[in-house]
GULUMLUM-652941 format. One record per atom (N, C-alpha, C, O): residue number from 1; x, y, z. Coordinates in steps of 0.2 Angstrom, whole numbers, always signed. Atoms other than C-alpha are relative to their C-alpha. Layout:
N
<site pos="NUM" east="X" north="Y" up="Z"/>
...
REM end
This chain:
109
<site pos="1" east="-3" north="-6" up="-4"/>
<site pos="1" east="-25" north="-77" up="+28"/>
<site pos="1" east="-7" north="+4" up="+1"/>
<site pos="1" east="-11" north="+5" up="-4"/>
<site pos="2" east="+6" north="-4" up="-1"/>
<site pos="2" east="-38" north="-66" up="+36"/>
<site pos="2" east="+1" north="+7" up="-2"/>
<site pos="2" east="+6" north="+10" up="-3"/>
<site pos="3" east="+0" north="-6" up="+3"/>
<site pos="3" east="-43" north="-49" up="+31"/>
<site pos="3" east="+4" north="+5" up="+5"/>
<site pos="3" east="+7" north="+10" up="+2"/>
<site pos="4" east="-4" north="-5" up="-4"/>
<site pos="4" east="-35" north="-40" up="+46"/>
<site pos="4" east="+8" north="-1" up="-1"/>
<site pos="4" east="+11" north="+4" up="-2"/>
<site pos="5" east="-7" north="+1" up="+1"/>
<site pos="5" east="-18" north="-48" up="+42"/>
<site pos="5" east="+2" north="+3" up="-7"/>
<site pos="5" east="+7" north="+6" up="-8"/>
<site pos="6" east="-1" north="-3" up="+6"/>
<site pos="6" east="-20" north="-43" up="+24"/>
<site pos="6" east="+1" north="+8" up="+0"/>
<site pos="6" east="+5" north="+11" up="-3"/>
<site pos="7" east="+0" north="-7" up="-2"/>
<site pos="7" east="-23" north="-25" up="+30"/>
<site pos="7" east="+7" north="+2" up="+3"/>
<site pos="7" east="+9" north="+7" up="+1"/>
<site pos="8" east="-7" north="-1" up="-3"/>
<site pos="8" east="-7" north="-26" up="+40"/>
<site pos="8" east="+5" north="+0" up="-5"/>
<site pos="8" east="+10" north="+5" up="-6"/>
<site pos="9" east="-5" north="+0" up="+5"/>
<site pos="9" east="+3" north="-31" up="+25"/>
<site pos="9" east="-1" north="+6" up="-5"/>
<site pos="9" east="+4" north="+8" up="-7"/>
<site pos="10" east="+1" north="-5" up="+5"/>
<site pos="10" east="-5" north="-18" up="+14"/>
<site pos="10" east="+4" north="+7" up="+3"/>
<site pos="10" east="+7" north="+10" up="+0"/>
<site pos="11" east="-3" north="-6" up="-3"/>
<site pos="11" east="+1" north="-4" up="+27"/>
<site pos="11" east="+7" north="-1" up="+0"/>
<site pos="11" east="+11" north="+4" up="-1"/>
<site pos="12" east="-7" north="+1" up="+0"/>
<site pos="12" east="+18" north="-12" up="+29"/>
<site pos="12" east="+3" north="+1" up="-7"/>
<site pos="12" east="+8" north="+4" up="-8"/>
<site pos="13" east="-2" north="-1" up="+7"/>
<site pos="13" east="+20" north="-12" up="+10"/>
<site pos="13" east="+0" north="+7" up="-2"/>
<site pos="13" east="+5" north="+9" up="-5"/>
<site pos="14" east="+0" north="-7" up="+2"/>
<site pos="14" east="+15" north="+6" up="+8"/>
<site pos="14" east="+5" north="+4" up="+4"/>
<site pos="14" east="+9" north="+8" up="+2"/>
<site pos="15" east="-6" north="-3" up="-3"/>
<site pos="15" east="+27" north="+11" up="+22"/>
<site pos="15" east="+7" north="-2" up="-3"/>
<site pos="15" east="+11" north="+3" up="-3"/>
<site pos="16" east="-6" north="+2" up="+3"/>
<site pos="16" east="+41" north="+1" up="+14"/>
<site pos="16" east="+1" north="+4" up="-7"/>
<site pos="16" east="+6" north="+7" up="-8"/>
<site pos="17" east="+0" north="-4" up="+6"/>
<site pos="17" east="+36" north="+10" up="-3"/>
<site pos="17" east="+3" north="+7" up="+1"/>
<site pos="17" east="+7" north="+9" up="-2"/>
<site pos="18" east="-1" north="-7" up="-1"/>
<site pos="18" east="+37" north="+27" up="+4"/>
<site pos="18" east="+7" north="+1" up="+3"/>
<site pos="18" east="+11" north="+6" up="+1"/>
<site pos="19" east="-6" north="-1" up="-3"/>
<site pos="19" east="+53" north="+24" up="+14"/>
<site pos="19" east="+6" north="-1" up="-5"/>
<site pos="19" east="+10" north="+2" up="-6"/>
<site pos="20" east="-5" north="+2" up="+5"/>
<site pos="20" east="+63" north="+16" up="+0"/>
<site pos="20" east="-1" north="+5" up="-6"/>
<site pos="20" east="+5" north="+7" up="-9"/>
<site pos="21" east="+1" north="-5" up="+5"/>
<site pos="21" east="+56" north="+29" up="-13"/>
<site pos="21" east="+4" north="+6" up="+2"/>
<site pos="21" east="+8" north="+9" up="-2"/>
<site pos="22" east="-3" north="-6" up="-2"/>
<site pos="22" east="+62" north="+43" up="-2"/>
<site pos="22" east="+8" north="-1" up="+0"/>
<site pos="22" east="+12" north="+4" up="-1"/>
<site pos="23" east="-8" north="+1" up="+0"/>
<site pos="23" east="+80" north="+35" up="-2"/>
<site pos="23" east="+2" north="-2" up="-7"/>
<site pos="23" east="+8" north="-3" up="-8"/>
<site pos="24" east="-2" north="+1" up="+7"/>
<site pos="24" east="+80" north="+33" up="-21"/>
<site pos="24" east="+0" north="-7" up="-2"/>
<site pos="24" east="+3" north="-9" up="-7"/>
<site pos="25" east="+0" north="+7" up="+2"/>
<site pos="25" east="+77" north="+14" up="-21"/>
<site pos="25" east="-6" north="-1" up="-4"/>
<site pos="25" east="-11" north="-4" up="-1"/>
<site pos="26" east="+6" north="+0" up="+3"/>
<site pos="26" east="+64" north="+15" up="-34"/>
<site pos="26" east="-2" north="-7" up="-2"/>
<site pos="26" east="-8" north="-8" up="-2"/>
<site pos="27" east="+1" north="+7" up="+1"/>
<site pos="27" east="+65" north="-3" up="-39"/>
<site pos="27" east="-4" north="-3" up="+6"/>
<site pos="27" east="-9" north="-7" up="+5"/>
<site pos="28" east="+3" north="+3" up="-6"/>
<site pos="28" east="+61" north="-9" up="-21"/>
<site pos="28" east="-7" north="+4" up="+1"/>
<site pos="28" east="-12" north="+0" up="+3"/>
<site pos="29" east="+6" north="-4" up="-1"/>
<site pos="29" east="+48" north="+5" up="-20"/>
<site pos="29" east="-6" north="-2" up="-4"/>
<site pos="29" east="-12" north="-3" up="-2"/>
<site pos="30" east="+5" north="+3" up="+4"/>
<site pos="30" east="+39" north="-1" up="-35"/>
<site pos="30" east="-3" north="-7" up="+2"/>
<site pos="30" east="-9" north="-8" up="+2"/>
<site pos="31" east="+3" north="+7" up="-2"/>
<site pos="31" east="+38" north="-19" up="-30"/>
<site pos="31" east="-4" north="+0" up="+7"/>
<site pos="31" east="-9" north="-4" up="+7"/>
<site pos="32" east="+4" north="-1" up="-6"/>
<site pos="32" east="+32" north="-14" up="-13"/>
<site pos="32" east="-7" north="+3" up="-1"/>
<site pos="32" east="-12" north="+1" up="+2"/>
<site pos="33" east="+7" north="-3" up="+2"/>
<site pos="33" east="+18" north="-4" up="-21"/>
<site pos="33" east="-4" north="-5" up="-3"/>
<site pos="33" east="-10" north="-5" up="-2"/>
<site pos="34" east="+4" north="+5" up="+3"/>
<site pos="34" east="+13" north="-19" up="-31"/>
<site pos="34" east="-2" north="-5" up="+5"/>
<site pos="34" east="-8" north="-8" up="+5"/>
<site pos="35" east="+2" north="+4" up="-5"/>
<site pos="35" east="+12" north="-29" up="-15"/>
<site pos="35" east="-6" north="+3" up="+3"/>
<site pos="35" east="-11" north="+0" up="+5"/>
<site pos="36" east="+6" north="-4" up="-3"/>
<site pos="36" east="+0" north="-16" up="-8"/>
<site pos="36" east="-6" north="+0" up="-5"/>
<site pos="36" east="-11" north="-1" up="-2"/>
<site pos="37" east="+6" north="+0" up="+5"/>
<site pos="37" east="-10" north="-16" up="-24"/>
<site pos="37" east="-3" north="-7" up="+0"/>
<site pos="37" east="-9" north="-8" up="+0"/>
<site pos="38" east="+3" north="+7" up="+0"/>
<site pos="38" east="-12" north="-35" up="-23"/>
<site pos="38" east="-4" north="-1" up="+7"/>
<site pos="38" east="-10" north="-4" up="+6"/>
<site pos="39" east="+4" north="+0" up="-6"/>
<site pos="39" east="-18" north="-33" up="-5"/>
<site pos="39" east="-7" north="+4" up="-1"/>
<site pos="39" east="-12" north="+1" up="+1"/>
<site pos="40" east="+6" north="-4" up="+1"/>
<site pos="40" east="-30" north="-20" up="-10"/>
<site pos="40" east="-5" north="-3" up="-4"/>
<site pos="40" east="-11" north="-3" up="-3"/>
<site pos="41" east="+4" north="+4" up="+5"/>
<site pos="41" east="-37" north="-31" up="-24"/>
<site pos="41" east="-3" north="-6" up="+4"/>
<site pos="41" east="-9" north="-7" up="+3"/>
<site pos="42" east="+3" north="+6" up="-4"/>
<site pos="42" east="-39" north="-46" up="-12"/>
<site pos="42" east="-5" north="+3" up="+5"/>
<site pos="42" east="-10" north="+0" up="+6"/>
<site pos="43" east="+5" north="-3" up="-4"/>
<site pos="43" east="-48" north="-34" up="+0"/>
<site pos="43" east="-6" north="+3" up="-3"/>
<site pos="43" east="-11" north="+4" up="+0"/>
<site pos="44" east="+5" north="-3" up="+4"/>
<site pos="44" east="-59" north="-27" up="-14"/>
<site pos="44" east="-1" north="+7" up="+4"/>
<site pos="44" east="-7" north="+9" up="+4"/>
<site pos="45" east="+1" north="-6" up="-4"/>
<site pos="45" east="-56" north="-10" up="-5"/>
<site pos="45" east="+1" north="+6" up="-5"/>
<site pos="45" east="+7" north="+7" up="-7"/>
<site pos="46" east="-1" north="-5" up="+5"/>
<site pos="46" east="-59" north="+5" up="-17"/>
<site pos="46" east="+4" north="+6" up="+3"/>
<site pos="46" east="+7" north="+9" up="-1"/>
<site pos="47" east="-4" north="-5" up="-3"/>
<site pos="47" east="-51" north="+17" up="-4"/>
<site pos="47" east="+7" north="-1" up="-1"/>
<site pos="47" east="+11" north="+3" up="-2"/>
<site pos="48" east="-7" north="+2" up="+1"/>
<site pos="48" east="-35" north="+7" up="-5"/>
<site pos="48" east="+2" north="+1" up="-7"/>
<site pos="48" east="+8" north="+3" up="-8"/>
<site pos="49" east="-1" north="+0" up="+7"/>
<site pos="49" east="-36" north="+6" up="-23"/>
<site pos="49" east="+1" north="+7" up="-3"/>
<site pos="49" east="+6" north="+9" up="-7"/>
<site pos="50" east="-1" north="-7" up="+2"/>
<site pos="50" east="-38" north="+25" up="-25"/>
<site pos="50" east="+6" north="+2" up="+3"/>
<site pos="50" east="+10" north="+6" up="+0"/>
<site pos="51" east="-6" north="-3" up="-3"/>
<site pos="51" east="-24" north="+28" up="-13"/>
<site pos="51" east="+7" north="-3" up="-4"/>
<site pos="51" east="+11" north="+1" up="-5"/>
<site pos="52" east="-6" north="+2" up="+4"/>
<site pos="52" east="-12" north="+17" up="-23"/>
<site pos="52" east="+0" north="+3" up="-7"/>
<site pos="52" east="+6" north="+5" up="-9"/>
<site pos="53" east="+0" north="-4" up="+6"/>
<site pos="53" east="-17" north="+25" up="-39"/>
<site pos="53" east="+3" north="+7" up="+0"/>
<site pos="53" east="+7" north="+9" up="-3"/>
<site pos="54" east="-3" north="-6" up="-1"/>
<site pos="54" east="-13" north="+42" up="-32"/>
<site pos="54" east="+7" north="+0" up="+1"/>
<site pos="54" east="+11" north="+4" up="-1"/>
<site pos="55" east="-7" north="+0" up="-2"/>
<site pos="55" east="+3" north="+37" up="-25"/>
<site pos="55" east="+4" north="-2" up="-6"/>
<site pos="55" east="+10" north="+1" up="-7"/>
<site pos="56" east="-4" north="+2" up="+6"/>
<site pos="56" east="+9" north="+28" up="-41"/>
<site pos="56" east="+1" north="+6" up="-5"/>
<site pos="56" east="+6" north="+7" up="-8"/>
<site pos="57" east="-1" north="-5" up="+4"/>
<site pos="57" east="+5" north="+43" up="-51"/>
<site pos="57" east="+4" north="+6" up="+3"/>
<site pos="57" east="+8" north="+9" up="-1"/>
<site pos="58" east="-5" north="-5" up="-3"/>
<site pos="58" east="+14" north="+55" up="-39"/>
<site pos="58" east="+7" north="-3" up="+0"/>
<site pos="58" east="+11" north="+2" up="-2"/>
<site pos="59" east="-7" north="+2" up="+1"/>
<site pos="59" east="+29" north="+44" up="-39"/>
<site pos="59" east="+3" north="+0" up="-7"/>
<site pos="59" east="+8" north="+1" up="-8"/>
<site pos="60" east="-2" north="-1" up="+7"/>
<site pos="60" east="+29" north="+43" up="-58"/>
<site pos="60" east="+2" north="+7" up="-2"/>
<site pos="60" east="+7" north="+8" up="-5"/>
<site pos="61" east="-1" north="-7" up="+2"/>
<site pos="61" east="+28" north="+62" up="-59"/>
<site pos="61" east="+7" north="+2" up="+3"/>
<site pos="61" east="+11" north="+5" up="+0"/>
<site pos="62" east="-7" north="-1" up="-3"/>
<site pos="62" east="+43" north="+63" up="-47"/>
<site pos="62" east="+6" north="-2" up="-4"/>
<site pos="62" east="+10" north="+1" up="-5"/>
<site pos="63" east="-6" north="+3" up="+4"/>
<site pos="63" east="+54" north="+51" up="-57"/>
<site pos="63" east="+0" north="+4" up="-6"/>
<site pos="63" east="+6" north="+6" up="-8"/>
<site pos="64" east="+0" north="-4" up="+6"/>
<site pos="64" east="+49" north="+60" up="-73"/>
<site pos="64" east="+3" north="+7" up="+1"/>
<site pos="64" east="+7" north="+9" up="-4"/>
<site pos="65" east="-2" north="-7" up="-1"/>
<site pos="65" east="+53" north="+77" up="-66"/>
<site pos="65" east="+7" north="+0" up="+2"/>
<site pos="65" east="+11" north="+5" up="+1"/>
<site pos="66" east="-7" north="-1" up="-3"/>
<site pos="66" east="+69" north="+73" up="-56"/>
<site pos="66" east="+5" north="-5" up="-3"/>
<site pos="66" east="+11" north="-4" up="-2"/>
<site pos="67" east="-4" north="+5" up="+3"/>
<site pos="67" east="+76" north="+57" up="-65"/>
<site pos="67" east="-3" north="-3" up="-6"/>
<site pos="67" east="-4" north="-9" up="-7"/>
<site pos="68" east="+3" north="+3" up="+7"/>
<site pos="68" east="+70" north="+56" up="-83"/>
<site pos="68" east="+4" north="-5" up="-3"/>
<site pos="68" east="+2" north="-9" up="-8"/>
<site pos="69" east="-5" north="+5" up="+3"/>
<site pos="69" east="+85" north="+46" up="-87"/>
<site pos="69" east="-1" north="-7" up="+3"/>
<site pos="69" east="+1" north="-12" up="+0"/>
<site pos="70" east="+1" north="+6" up="-4"/>
<site pos="70" east="+79" north="+32" up="-75"/>
<site pos="70" east="-4" north="-5" up="-4"/>
<site pos="70" east="-8" north="-3" up="-7"/>
<site pos="71" east="+4" north="+5" up="+4"/>
<site pos="71" east="+73" north="+16" up="-83"/>
<site pos="71" east="-7" north="+0" up="+1"/>
<site pos="71" east="-11" north="-2" up="-3"/>
<site pos="72" east="+7" north="+0" up="-2"/>
<site pos="72" east="+57" north="+17" up="-74"/>
<site pos="72" east="-4" north="+7" up="-2"/>
<site pos="72" east="-10" north="+7" up="-1"/>
<site pos="73" east="+3" north="-6" up="+1"/>
<site pos="73" east="+53" north="+35" up="-80"/>
<site pos="73" east="-4" north="-1" up="-7"/>
<site pos="73" east="-3" north="-6" up="-11"/>
<site pos="74" east="+4" north="+0" up="+6"/>
<site pos="74" east="+40" north="+39" up="-93"/>
<site pos="74" east="+4" north="+1" up="-7"/>
<site pos="74" east="+3" north="-2" up="-12"/>
<site pos="75" east="-4" north="-2" up="+6"/>
<site pos="75" east="+53" north="+46" up="-105"/>
<site pos="75" east="+4" north="-6" up="-2"/>
<site pos="75" east="+4" north="-7" up="-8"/>
<site pos="76" east="-3" north="+6" up="+2"/>
<site pos="76" east="+63" north="+30" up="-105"/>
<site pos="76" east="-4" north="-5" up="-2"/>
<site pos="76" east="-3" north="-9" up="-7"/>
<site pos="77" east="+5" north="+5" up="+3"/>
<site pos="77" east="+48" north="+19" up="-107"/>
<site pos="77" east="-3" north="+2" up="-7"/>
<site pos="77" east="-3" north="-3" up="-11"/>
<site pos="78" east="+2" north="-2" up="+7"/>
<site pos="78" east="+42" north="+29" up="-122"/>
<site pos="78" east="+5" north="-2" up="-5"/>
<site pos="78" east="+3" north="-4" up="-10"/>
<site pos="79" east="-5" north="+2" up="+4"/>
<site pos="79" east="+58" north="+26" up="-130"/>
<site pos="79" east="+0" north="-8" up="-2"/>
<site pos="79" east="+2" north="-10" up="-7"/>
<site pos="80" east="+1" north="+7" up="+1"/>
<site pos="80" east="+55" north="+7" up="-128"/>
<site pos="80" east="-7" north="-2" up="-3"/>
<site pos="80" east="-8" north="-7" up="-4"/>
<site pos="81" east="+7" north="+1" up="+3"/>
<site pos="81" east="+37" north="+9" up="-134"/>
<site pos="81" east="-5" north="-2" up="+6"/>
<site pos="81" east="-10" north="-6" up="+4"/>
<site pos="82" east="+5" north="+2" up="-5"/>
<site pos="82" east="+29" north="+6" up="-117"/>
<site pos="82" east="-1" north="+6" up="+5"/>
<site pos="82" east="+0" north="+12" up="+4"/>
<site pos="83" east="+1" north="-5" up="-5"/>
<site pos="83" east="+23" north="+15" up="-101"/>
<site pos="83" east="+5" north="-1" up="+6"/>
<site pos="83" east="+8" north="-6" up="+6"/>
<site pos="84" east="-4" north="+0" up="-6"/>
<site pos="84" east="+33" north="+19" up="-86"/>
<site pos="84" east="-3" north="-5" up="+5"/>
<site pos="84" east="-9" north="-6" up="+5"/>
<site pos="85" east="+3" north="+5" up="-5"/>
<site pos="85" east="+31" north="+6" up="-72"/>
<site pos="85" east="-4" north="+2" up="+5"/>
<site pos="85" east="-10" north="-1" up="+6"/>
<site pos="86" east="+4" north="-3" up="-5"/>
<site pos="86" east="+24" north="+17" up="-59"/>
<site pos="86" east="-7" north="+2" up="-4"/>
<site pos="86" east="-12" north="+2" up="-1"/>
<site pos="87" east="+6" north="-2" up="+4"/>
<site pos="87" east="+11" north="+23" up="-73"/>
<site pos="87" east="-4" north="-6" up="-1"/>
<site pos="87" east="-10" north="-6" up="+0"/>
<site pos="88" east="+4" north="+6" up="+1"/>
<site pos="88" east="+7" north="+5" up="-76"/>
<site pos="88" east="-3" north="-3" up="+6"/>
<site pos="88" east="-9" north="-5" up="+6"/>
<site pos="89" east="+3" north="+1" up="-6"/>
<site pos="89" east="+4" north="+2" up="-58"/>
<site pos="89" east="-6" north="+4" up="+1"/>
<site pos="89" east="-11" north="+1" up="+4"/>
<site pos="90" east="+6" north="-5" up="-1"/>
<site pos="90" east="-8" north="+17" up="-57"/>
<site pos="90" east="-6" north="-3" up="-5"/>
<site pos="90" east="-11" north="-3" up="-3"/>
<site pos="91" east="+5" north="+3" up="+5"/>
<site pos="91" east="-17" north="+10" up="-73"/>
<site pos="91" east="-3" north="-6" up="+3"/>
<site pos="91" east="-9" north="-7" up="+2"/>
<site pos="92" east="+3" north="+6" up="-3"/>
<site pos="92" east="-19" north="-7" up="-65"/>
<site pos="92" east="-4" north="+1" up="+6"/>
<site pos="92" east="-10" north="-2" up="+6"/>
<site pos="93" east="+5" north="-2" up="-6"/>
<site pos="93" east="-26" north="+0" up="-49"/>
<site pos="93" east="-6" north="+3" up="-2"/>
<site pos="93" east="-12" north="+1" up="+0"/>
<site pos="94" east="+6" north="-3" up="+3"/>
<site pos="94" east="-38" north="+11" up="-59"/>
<site pos="94" east="-4" north="-5" up="-3"/>
<site pos="94" east="-11" north="-5" up="-2"/>
<site pos="95" east="+4" north="+5" up="+3"/>
<site pos="95" east="-44" north="-4" up="-69"/>
<site pos="95" east="-3" north="-5" up="+5"/>
<site pos="95" east="-9" north="-6" up="+4"/>
<site pos="96" east="+3" north="+4" up="-5"/>
<site pos="96" east="-47" north="-15" up="-54"/>
<site pos="96" east="-5" north="+4" up="+4"/>
<site pos="96" east="-11" north="+2" up="+5"/>
<site pos="97" east="+5" north="-4" up="-3"/>
<site pos="97" east="-56" north="+0" up="-46"/>
<site pos="97" east="-6" north="+0" up="-4"/>
<site pos="97" east="-12" north="+1" up="-1"/>
<site pos="98" east="+6" north="-1" up="+4"/>
<site pos="98" east="-68" north="+2" up="-60"/>
<site pos="98" east="-3" north="-6" up="-3"/>
<site pos="98" east="-8" north="-6" up="-7"/>
<site pos="99" east="+3" north="+6" up="+3"/>
<site pos="99" east="-71" north="-16" up="-65"/>
<site pos="99" east="-7" north="-2" up="+3"/>
<site pos="99" east="-9" north="+0" up="+8"/>
<site pos="100" east="+7" north="+2" up="-1"/>
<site pos="100" east="-88" north="-23" up="-65"/>
<site pos="100" east="-1" north="-8" up="+2"/>
<site pos="100" east="-6" north="-10" up="+2"/>
<site pos="101" east="+1" north="+7" up="-1"/>
<site pos="101" east="-84" north="-41" up="-62"/>
<site pos="101" east="+1" north="-2" up="+7"/>
<site pos="101" east="+2" north="-8" up="+9"/>
<site pos="102" east="+0" north="+2" up="-7"/>
<site pos="102" east="-83" north="-41" up="-43"/>
<site pos="102" east="+7" north="+1" up="+3"/>
<site pos="102" east="+8" north="-1" up="+9"/>
<site pos="103" east="-6" north="-1" up="-3"/>
<site pos="103" east="-65" north="-36" up="-40"/>
<site pos="103" east="+1" north="+6" up="+5"/>
<site pos="103" east="+5" north="+6" up="+9"/>
<site pos="104" east="+1" north="-6" up="-5"/>
<site pos="104" east="-70" north="-20" up="-31"/>
<site pos="104" east="-6" north="+0" up="+4"/>
<site pos="104" east="-11" north="-4" up="+2"/>
<site pos="105" east="+6" north="+0" up="-5"/>
<site pos="105" east="-82" north="-17" up="-17"/>
<site pos="105" east="-4" north="+6" up="-1"/>
<site pos="105" east="-2" north="+11" up="-4"/>
<site pos="106" east="+4" north="-6" up="+0"/>
<site pos="106" east="-96" north="-5" up="-15"/>
<site pos="106" east="-3" north="+2" up="-7"/>
<site pos="106" east="-6" north="-2" up="-10"/>
<site pos="107" east="+3" north="-3" up="+6"/>
<site pos="107" east="-102" north="+6" up="-30"/>
<site pos="107" east="+3" north="-3" up="-6"/>
<site pos="107" east="+1" north="-2" up="-12"/>
<site pos="108" east="-4" north="+2" up="+5"/>
<site pos="108" east="-89" north="-3" up="-41"/>
<site pos="108" east="-2" north="-7" up="-2"/>
<site pos="108" east="-1" north="-10" up="-7"/>
<site pos="109" east="+1" north="+7" up="+1"/>
<site pos="109" east="-95" north="-21" up="-39"/>
<site pos="109" east="-7" north="-1" up="-4"/>
<site pos="109" east="-9" north="-7" up="-5"/>
REM end
């Protein structure tokens, strides 16, 4: 698959994430965010990885503030001894962004 097509999928995934999150479909939003994250990793694009990190953190905060009972919330995750899924996505994006093994481009490679 060429880089242009991966960028298109990245953008479509983020659009789907935002639309489904706005409608309260957090499971679908989370999985769409992971598709975007995979595209950003394939592209080795630090700007995309930063965007995903910020979006995942924002969505995690929203869920924590408005739906703490939701299975993906930090509060619910702590009871299980884990992190909330959106927090996990942010951590994964941040880890890819700062890796030194060539998964990121520019100053991170």
